[in-house]
KEDREN-724992 format. One record per residue (C-alpha): residue in three letters; x, y, z. Coordinates in Angstrom, 1 decimal. Layout:
+-----+--------+--------+--------+
|  aa |     px |     py |     pz |
+-----+--------+--------+--------+
| ala |      X |      Y |      Z |
...
+-----+--------+--------+--------+
REM end
This chain:
+-----+--------+--------+--------+
|  aa |     px |     py |     pz |
+-----+--------+--------+--------+
| met |  -17.0 |  -10.6 | -118.5 |
| lys |  -20.2 |   -8.4 | -116.8 |
| leu |  -16.7 |   -6.2 | -115.5 |
| leu |  -15.2 |   -6.6 | -118.6 |
| asn |  -18.1 |   -4.9 | -120.5 |
| glu |  -18.4 |   -2.5 | -117.5 |
| phe |  -14.8 |   -1.3 | -117.8 |
| his |  -14.5 |   -0.9 | -121.6 |
| lys |  -18.1 |    1.1 | -121.8 |
| gly |  -16.6 |    2.9 | -118.8 |
| ala |  -13.3 |    3.6 | -119.8 |
| val |  -14.1 |    4.7 | -123.2 |
| ala |  -15.9 |    7.5 | -122.2 |
| phe |  -13.5 |    8.0 | -118.6 |
| phe |  -10.9 |    8.2 | -121.1 |
| arg |  -12.9 |   11.0 | -123.5 |
| ser |  -14.2 |   12.8 | -120.8 |
| gly |  -12.8 |   15.9 | -119.6 |
| ile |  -10.9 |   14.4 | -116.6 |
| lys |   -8.8 |   12.6 | -118.6 |
| ala |   -5.9 |   14.9 | -119.1 |
| leu |   -5.7 |   15.5 | -115.4 |
| cys |   -6.1 |   11.8 | -114.7 |
| cys |   -3.0 |   10.9 | -117.0 |
| lys |   -1.9 |   13.9 | -115.5 |
| ile |   -1.8 |   11.5 | -112.4 |
| leu |   -0.7 |    7.9 | -113.9 |
| asn |    1.8 |    9.8 | -115.7 |
| gly |    3.3 |   11.1 | -111.8 |
| ile |    3.2 |    7.7 | -110.9 |
| trp |    4.8 |    6.0 | -113.5 |
| ile |    7.5 |    8.1 | -113.7 |
| ser |    8.3 |    8.4 | -109.9 |
| leu |    8.0 |    5.0 | -109.7 |
| leu |    9.7 |    3.6 | -112.5 |
| thr |   12.6 |    5.6 | -111.8 |
| val |   13.2 |    4.6 | -108.5 |
| val |   12.3 |    1.0 | -108.7 |
| cys |   14.4 |    0.6 | -111.4 |
| ala |   16.9 |    3.3 | -111.2 |
| tyr |   18.4 |    2.5 | -107.6 |
| ala |   17.9 |   -0.8 | -107.7 |
| glu |   19.8 |   -2.6 | -109.5 |
| pro |   23.8 |   -2.2 | -110.3 |
| arg |   25.2 |   -1.3 | -113.6 |
| ala |   26.6 |   -4.4 | -114.4 |
| thr |   27.2 |   -4.2 | -117.8 |
| glu |   29.9 |   -1.4 | -119.3 |
| val |   28.5 |    1.0 | -121.0 |
| gly |   32.2 |    2.5 | -121.8 |
| asn |   32.6 |    5.4 | -124.4 |
| tyr |   28.5 |    4.5 | -125.6 |
| asp |   28.0 |    8.1 | -126.5 |
| gly |   24.1 |    7.7 | -127.6 |
| asp |   23.9 |    7.0 | -130.5 |
| pro |   21.3 |    4.9 | -132.2 |
| thr |   23.2 |    2.9 | -134.7 |
| lys |   25.9 |    1.6 | -131.8 |
| thr |   25.7 |   -0.1 | -128.2 |
| trp |   27.5 |    0.2 | -124.9 |
| asp |   30.9 |   -1.2 | -125.1 |
| gly |   29.7 |   -4.0 | -122.6 |
| val |   26.8 |   -5.0 | -124.8 |
| val |   29.6 |   -5.7 | -127.6 |
| lys |   31.4 |   -7.5 | -125.7 |
| ala |   29.1 |  -10.0 | -125.1 |
| gly |   28.5 |  -10.9 | -128.8 |
| val |   25.1 |   -8.4 | -128.9 |
| gln |   25.0 |   -6.4 | -132.3 |
| val |   22.7 |   -3.2 | -132.9 |
| arg |   20.7 |   -3.1 | -136.0 |
| thr |   18.7 |   -0.4 | -137.9 |
| phe |   16.1 |    0.5 | -140.5 |
| thr |   14.2 |    3.4 | -141.3 |
| gln |   10.3 |    3.6 | -140.7 |
| pro |    7.6 |    5.5 | -142.0 |
| asp |    6.4 |    8.4 | -139.4 |
| leu |    2.6 |    8.5 | -139.6 |
| leu |    2.5 |   12.3 | -139.0 |
| asn |    4.6 |   13.4 | -141.1 |
| pro |    4.5 |   11.3 | -144.4 |
| asp |    7.8 |   12.6 | -146.1 |
| gln |    9.7 |   12.2 | -143.2 |
| ala |   11.0 |    8.8 | -141.9 |
| val |   12.3 |    7.1 | -138.7 |
| leu |   15.1 |    5.3 | -137.0 |
| arg |   13.8 |    2.0 | -135.6 |
| arg |   17.0 |   -0.3 | -134.2 |
| tyr |   17.1 |   -3.6 | -132.2 |
| leu |   19.8 |   -5.4 | -130.5 |
| gln |   20.5 |   -8.8 | -131.4 |
| tyr |   22.5 |  -12.2 | -130.9 |
| val |   23.5 |  -15.7 | -132.3 |
| pro |   24.3 |  -18.6 | -130.7 |
| lys |   27.6 |  -20.1 | -131.4 |
| gly |   27.8 |  -23.2 | -133.3 |
| leu |   24.1 |  -22.8 | -134.7 |
| his |   23.8 |  -25.0 | -137.9 |
| arg |   23.4 |  -22.9 | -141.2 |
| his |   20.8 |  -25.2 | -142.7 |
| gly |   19.1 |  -25.3 | -139.1 |
| lys |   15.8 |  -24.3 | -138.4 |
| tyr |   16.3 |  -22.4 | -135.0 |
| pro |   13.6 |  -20.5 | -132.5 |
| leu |   13.7 |  -16.8 | -132.9 |
| val |   12.8 |  -15.2 | -129.5 |
| ile |   12.0 |  -11.2 | -129.1 |
| met |   12.4 |   -9.1 | -125.9 |
| leu |   10.3 |   -6.2 | -125.6 |
| pro |   11.6 |   -3.9 | -122.3 |
| gly |    8.7 |   -1.6 | -120.5 |
| ala |    7.8 |    1.3 | -121.0 |
| ser |   10.5 |    4.3 | -120.7 |
| leu |   13.4 |    1.8 | -121.6 |
| ser |   15.5 |    1.1 | -124.7 |
| ala |   16.7 |   -2.2 | -125.9 |
| glu |   19.9 |   -2.0 | -123.6 |
| val |   18.5 |   -1.2 | -120.4 |
| gly |   15.8 |   -3.4 | -120.5 |
| arg |   18.9 |   -6.2 | -120.7 |
| glu |   21.0 |   -4.3 | -117.5 |
| trp |   17.5 |   -3.9 | -115.8 |
| asp |   15.5 |   -7.0 | -116.4 |
| trp |   17.4 |  -10.0 | -117.6 |
| gly |   21.3 |   -9.7 | -117.7 |
| asp |   23.0 |  -12.0 | -120.1 |
| arg |   20.5 |  -14.5 | -118.8 |
| val |   18.7 |  -14.9 | -121.9 |
| glu |   21.9 |  -15.3 | -124.2 |
| arg |   23.3 |  -17.7 | -121.8 |
| leu |   19.8 |  -19.7 | -122.2 |
| ala |   20.1 |  -18.9 | -126.1 |
| asp |   23.7 |  -20.5 | -125.8 |
| arg |   22.2 |  -23.5 | -124.1 |
| glu |   18.8 |  -24.1 | -125.9 |
| lys |   20.0 |  -22.7 | -129.4 |
| phe |   17.2 |  -20.2 | -130.2 |
| leu |   18.3 |  -17.0 | -131.9 |
| leu |   17.7 |  -13.8 | -129.8 |
| val |   16.1 |   -9.9 | -130.1 |
| tyr |   15.7 |   -7.4 | -127.9 |
| ala |   13.1 |   -4.8 | -129.1 |
| asn |   13.8 |   -1.0 | -129.0 |
| ser |   10.9 |    0.6 | -128.4 |
| tyr |   10.4 |    4.5 | -129.7 |
| ala |   10.3 |    8.0 | -128.3 |
| pro |    9.2 |    9.4 | -126.0 |
| ser |   10.9 |    8.1 | -122.6 |
| asp |   10.7 |    9.9 | -120.0 |
| leu |   13.9 |    8.2 | -118.3 |
| thr |   15.1 |    9.5 | -121.8 |
| asn |   14.4 |   13.3 | -121.5 |
| asp |   15.9 |   13.6 | -117.7 |
| asn |   18.9 |   12.5 | -118.5 |
| pro |   20.0 |   13.8 | -121.8 |
| asn |   23.6 |   13.9 | -121.0 |
| asp |   23.7 |   10.3 | -119.5 |
| pro |   23.9 |    8.0 | -122.7 |
| phe |   22.8 |    5.0 | -120.2 |
| phe |   19.6 |    6.1 | -120.8 |
| ala |   19.6 |    6.9 | -124.5 |
| asn |   17.2 |    5.8 | -127.0 |
| gly |   14.4 |    4.7 | -124.6 |
| gly |   10.6 |    4.3 | -125.5 |
| tyr |    7.6 |    3.5 | -125.6 |
| trp |    5.3 |    0.9 | -127.1 |
| arg |    2.8 |    2.4 | -129.1 |
| ala |   -0.2 |   -0.7 | -127.7 |
| cys |   -3.7 |   -0.1 | -128.2 |
| phe |   -4.2 |    2.6 | -125.6 |
| asn |   -1.5 |    5.4 | -125.6 |
| lys |    1.2 |    6.8 | -123.5 |
| pro |   -0.6 |    8.7 | -120.4 |
| gly |   -0.2 |   12.3 | -120.9 |
| thr |   -0.5 |   12.2 | -124.6 |
| gly |   -2.6 |   12.2 | -127.6 |
| pro |   -3.1 |   11.0 | -131.0 |
| glu |    0.0 |   12.2 | -132.2 |
| phe |    1.5 |    9.3 | -129.7 |
| phe |    1.0 |    7.2 | -132.4 |
| ser |    3.5 |    8.4 | -134.9 |
| val |    4.9 |    5.0 | -135.3 |
| asp |    3.6 |    1.5 | -135.9 |
| asp |    5.0 |   -0.8 | -133.5 |
| val |    3.2 |   -4.2 | -135.5 |
| asp |    4.9 |   -3.2 | -138.4 |
| tyr |    8.0 |   -2.4 | -136.4 |
| leu |    7.9 |   -6.1 | -135.6 |
| lys |    6.9 |   -7.4 | -138.9 |
| thr |    9.9 |   -5.8 | -139.9 |
| val |   12.2 |   -7.1 | -137.1 |
| ile |   11.5 |  -10.7 | -137.8 |
| arg |   12.3 |  -10.4 | -141.7 |
| lys |   15.3 |   -8.4 | -141.5 |
| val |   16.2 |  -10.8 | -139.3 |
| gln |   15.3 |  -13.5 | -142.2 |
| gln |   16.7 |  -11.4 | -144.5 |
| glu |   20.0 |  -11.5 | -142.9 |
| gly |   20.0 |  -15.3 | -144.0 |
| leu |   20.0 |  -16.6 | -140.0 |
| pro |   18.3 |  -19.9 | -139.6 |
| val |   14.6 |  -19.0 | -138.3 |
| asp |   12.3 |  -21.4 | -137.9 |
| lys |    9.2 |  -19.5 | -138.8 |
| lys |    7.3 |  -21.9 | -137.3 |
| arg |    8.9 |  -20.9 | -134.0 |
| ile |    8.6 |  -17.1 | -133.4 |
| tyr |    7.9 |  -15.8 | -129.9 |
| leu |    7.4 |  -12.8 | -128.3 |
| met |    8.0 |  -12.1 | -124.4 |
| gly |    7.3 |   -8.1 | -123.2 |
| met |    7.5 |   -7.0 | -119.6 |
| ser |    5.3 |   -4.4 | -118.3 |
| asn |    4.3 |   -2.0 | -121.5 |
| gly |    5.9 |   -4.6 | -123.5 |
| gly |    4.0 |   -6.9 | -122.0 |
| glu |    1.2 |   -5.2 | -123.2 |
| met |    2.6 |   -4.9 | -126.9 |
| val |    2.8 |   -8.5 | -127.4 |
| gln |   -1.1 |   -8.7 | -126.5 |
| arg |   -1.6 |   -6.1 | -129.3 |
| ala |    1.2 |   -8.5 | -131.8 |
| ala |   -0.9 |  -11.3 | -130.6 |
| arg |   -4.3 |   -9.5 | -132.1 |
| glu |   -3.0 |   -8.1 | -135.0 |
| met |   -0.1 |  -10.9 | -136.4 |
| pro |   -1.1 |  -14.1 | -134.9 |
| glu |   -0.3 |  -15.4 | -138.3 |
| leu |    3.3 |  -15.3 | -137.7 |
| leu |    3.5 |  -16.0 | -134.2 |
| ala |    3.8 |  -19.0 | -132.9 |
| gly |    3.5 |  -17.7 | -128.7 |
| val |    3.8 |  -14.9 | -126.6 |
| gly |    4.2 |  -14.4 | -122.6 |
| ala |    3.5 |  -11.2 | -121.0 |
| val |    4.8 |  -10.1 | -118.2 |
| met |    3.7 |   -8.4 | -115.5 |
| pro |    1.6 |   -6.4 | -118.1 |
| val |   -0.6 |   -3.8 | -118.6 |
| tyr |   -4.3 |   -4.5 | -119.5 |
| ser |   -5.6 |   -6.0 | -122.6 |
| leu |   -8.0 |   -7.5 | -124.6 |
| pro |   -8.0 |  -10.5 | -127.4 |
| ala |   -8.3 |   -9.4 | -131.0 |
| asn |  -12.3 |  -10.3 | -131.2 |
| val |  -12.7 |   -6.8 | -128.7 |
| glu |  -12.4 |   -3.8 | -130.1 |
| trp |  -10.0 |   -2.0 | -127.5 |
| phe |   -9.2 |    1.7 | -128.2 |
| ala |   -6.7 |    2.2 | -130.9 |
| cys |   -7.4 |   -1.2 | -132.0 |
| gly |  -10.3 |   -2.4 | -134.3 |
| gln |  -12.4 |   -6.1 | -133.9 |
| arg |  -11.7 |   -8.8 | -135.8 |
| pro |  -11.4 |  -12.6 | -135.4 |
| gln |   -8.5 |  -13.9 | -132.7 |
| leu |   -6.6 |  -16.3 | -134.6 |
| pro |   -5.4 |  -18.8 | -132.2 |
| leu |   -1.5 |  -18.8 | -130.8 |
| asp |    0.2 |  -20.0 | -127.5 |
| met |    0.4 |  -17.3 | -124.8 |
| met |    1.4 |  -17.3 | -121.1 |
| phe |    0.9 |  -14.6 | -118.6 |
| ile |    3.5 |  -14.2 | -115.4 |
| tyr |    1.0 |  -11.2 | -113.3 |
| ser |    0.7 |  -10.5 | -109.8 |
| pro |   -2.7 |   -9.3 | -108.7 |
| gly |   -0.8 |   -6.9 | -105.5 |
| asp |    1.4 |   -5.5 | -108.2 |
| thr |    3.3 |   -2.5 | -106.1 |
| leu |    2.9 |   -0.3 | -109.1 |
| leu |   -0.1 |   -1.2 | -111.7 |
| glu |   -2.1 |   -2.2 | -108.8 |
| arg |   -2.2 |    1.7 | -107.7 |
| ile |   -2.4 |    3.2 | -111.2 |
| phe |   -5.6 |    1.1 | -112.1 |
| ala |   -6.9 |    2.0 | -108.5 |
| asp |   -6.0 |    5.9 | -109.1 |
| ala |   -8.6 |    5.5 | -112.3 |
| gly |  -11.1 |    3.8 | -110.5 |
| phe |  -10.7 |    0.2 | -111.2 |
| ala |   -9.1 |   -2.8 | -109.3 |
| tyr |   -6.1 |   -4.0 | -111.4 |
| ser |   -6.1 |   -7.5 | -109.8 |
| glu |   -9.8 |   -7.8 | -111.1 |
| leu |   -9.3 |   -6.3 | -114.6 |
| met |   -6.6 |   -9.1 | -114.9 |
| gln |   -8.7 |  -11.7 | -114.1 |
| asp |  -11.3 |  -10.5 | -116.8 |
| ser |   -8.6 |  -10.2 | -119.3 |
| leu |   -7.3 |  -13.5 | -119.1 |
| thr |  -10.9 |  -14.8 | -119.0 |
| ala |  -11.3 |  -12.8 | -122.5 |
| trp |   -8.1 |  -14.4 | -124.0 |
| arg |   -9.2 |  -17.8 | -122.7 |
| glu |  -12.4 |  -17.7 | -124.3 |
| ala |  -11.2 |  -15.8 | -127.5 |
| leu |   -8.6 |  -18.7 | -127.9 |
| lys |  -11.2 |  -21.3 | -127.3 |
| ile |   -9.8 |  -22.9 | -124.1 |
| pro |  -12.1 |  -24.4 | -121.8 |
| glu |  -12.4 |  -23.5 | -118.6 |
| gln |  -11.8 |  -26.3 | -116.4 |
| arg |   -7.9 |  -25.9 | -115.5 |
| lys |   -5.9 |  -28.8 | -116.6 |
| lys |   -3.8 |  -28.3 | -113.7 |
| ile |   -3.1 |  -26.1 | -110.6 |
| ser |    0.7 |  -26.7 | -109.3 |
| phe |    2.4 |  -24.4 | -106.2 |
| leu |    5.8 |  -23.9 | -106.9 |
| pro |    8.2 |  -23.9 | -103.8 |
| asn |    9.7 |  -20.1 | -102.4 |
| arg |   13.6 |  -21.4 | -102.4 |
| his |   14.6 |  -17.6 | -101.6 |
| ile |   13.6 |  -16.7 |  -98.1 |
| glu |   14.8 |  -12.5 |  -98.1 |
| gly |   13.9 |  -13.0 |  -94.4 |
| lys |   14.7 |   -9.9 |  -91.9 |
| gly |   16.4 |   -7.2 |  -92.8 |
| tyr |   15.7 |   -8.1 |  -96.7 |
| cys |   14.9 |   -4.3 |  -97.0 |
| pro |   13.6 |   -1.0 |  -95.5 |
| ser |   10.1 |   -1.4 |  -93.1 |
| asp |    9.0 |    1.9 |  -94.4 |
| asp |    7.6 |    2.7 |  -97.5 |
| ser |   10.7 |    3.6 |  -99.4 |
| ala |   10.9 |    0.3 | -101.1 |
| pro |    7.5 |   -0.6 | -101.8 |
| trp |    7.9 |   -3.2 | -104.1 |
| ala |   10.2 |   -5.3 | -102.5 |
| gln |    8.1 |   -5.8 |  -99.0 |
| ala |    5.7 |   -6.9 | -101.6 |
| ser |    8.3 |   -9.6 | -102.7 |
| val |    9.3 |  -10.9 |  -99.4 |
| asn |    8.7 |  -14.9 |  -99.3 |
| ser |    6.1 |  -14.5 | -102.4 |
| ser |    5.0 |  -17.7 | -103.9 |
| ile |    3.8 |  -18.9 | -107.4 |
| ile |    1.0 |  -20.6 | -108.8 |
| arg |    0.9 |  -22.2 | -112.0 |
| tyr |   -2.5 |  -22.5 | -114.0 |
| asp |   -2.0 |  -25.1 | -116.8 |
| tyr |   -5.1 |  -25.6 | -119.2 |
| pro |   -6.1 |  -28.1 | -121.7 |
| arg |   -4.9 |  -27.3 | -125.0 |
| gly |   -8.0 |  -25.6 | -126.8 |
| ala |  -10.2 |  -26.1 | -129.9 |
| ser |   -8.2 |  -23.6 | -131.8 |
| gly |   -4.8 |  -25.5 | -130.9 |
| ala |   -3.8 |  -22.4 | -128.4 |
| arg |   -2.5 |  -23.1 | -125.5 |
| leu |   -2.3 |  -21.3 | -122.4 |
| ala |   -0.1 |  -21.2 | -118.8 |
| val |   -0.9 |  -18.2 | -116.3 |
| leu |    1.7 |  -18.1 | -113.0 |
| glu |    0.0 |  -16.1 | -110.5 |
| ile |    2.7 |  -14.4 | -107.7 |
| val |    1.1 |  -14.3 | -104.7 |
| ser |    0.1 |  -12.1 | -102.1 |
| ala |    2.3 |   -9.1 | -104.3 |
| ala |    4.9 |   -8.7 | -106.1 |
| gly |    6.8 |   -5.4 | -107.1 |
| his |    6.8 |   -4.4 | -111.1 |
| ala |    9.8 |   -6.2 | -112.2 |
| trp |   10.7 |   -9.1 | -114.1 |
| pro |   10.3 |  -12.3 | -111.6 |
| asn |   13.6 |  -13.0 | -110.4 |
| his |   15.1 |  -15.2 | -107.1 |
| ala |   17.9 |  -16.8 | -106.8 |
| pro |   19.5 |  -18.8 | -109.1 |
| arg |   18.1 |  -15.8 | -111.3 |
| leu |   18.7 |  -18.3 | -114.3 |
| ser |   15.2 |  -20.0 | -113.4 |
| ile |   12.3 |  -18.1 | -113.5 |
| leu |   13.7 |  -16.7 | -116.7 |
| arg |   14.6 |  -20.8 | -118.1 |
| tyr |   11.3 |  -21.9 | -116.6 |
| ser |    8.7 |  -19.2 | -118.2 |
| leu |   10.8 |  -19.2 | -121.5 |
| thr |   10.1 |  -22.8 | -121.7 |
| met |    6.6 |  -22.8 | -120.7 |
| val |    4.9 |  -21.2 | -123.5 |
| phe |    7.8 |  -21.6 | -126.6 |
| ala |    8.5 |  -25.3 | -126.1 |
| ile |   11.6 |  -25.1 | -126.0 |
| lys |   13.1 |  -28.2 | -125.1 |
| ile |   15.4 |  -28.2 | -121.9 |
+-----+--------+--------+--------+
REM end
């Protein structure tokens, strides 16, 4: 915890100093360039956009054909009290659910700059829907609120419409207090309430969040500020954050209530490692301190109950990707493997599982053939959905 405390003090001083603007400009530039290259060119556009024109009250033609529907509601503009902003999310309800039954609700949060559609397209495809069909749970793809660099840089491309950035405890690099124009904790609470108000058979004791990158940062804020509504959260390739018993930038200190948590991360994350290094910190060390802070806040014993080495079933081999620096995320992930850490149930009743991708990985949702397996495994681990 010493490093954690030093980082906390140093980070607050650093980001309040005159260097903040320059640092954020550098970080933002790295983030956007890598995010754009990794996401825009690494995966084909498999889902048909069709005649979609970017209207936030509608969605892509291919998404509609998949049985996914768009929902919207208004939320107060915190900087302009007399105005409201339009929020949105995508919703999928498997066929065959019993009206009087009780089913888990899983809410997926995409990374920075991505809309719900693009997060689905680049990270998950239709895999979560197929899993929802098989295991019978209600599914929501959440959508953060502007700004989005991808949306701004592609104003005439509806594929990139409606991107945003989650309002976690720390603001988006390059922005100031004006960034906190909406309340994303309230957004998630409203999404849960809206799903219930539709009369869908939600089990209130089994509501889960799963977030990627900036979405993983946001699920940690939700774990701090709305744990009484959640059974568990999963943070995948997350931006570093801390539990509620630590004051953390825009998030005040409060007792940390128990819930199940799961982290999937790589100490050699090719994006976050570089971003934190430019700010003078080691991402791998910060993540270890983050995991320690969460474990202690949830009153989970230090000793690990079980350590498993998951076999690498997908050997890329020679020629998998260029040998130069044009695809660092792919190079880092070549023949990587996963170590799984399970901890005993804590005195609070909470559970913790950590999947560490070694020695490095690209900043993306962990995928390998067959593509459904890691998603199915990760959701099962933290959400207690019986497979």
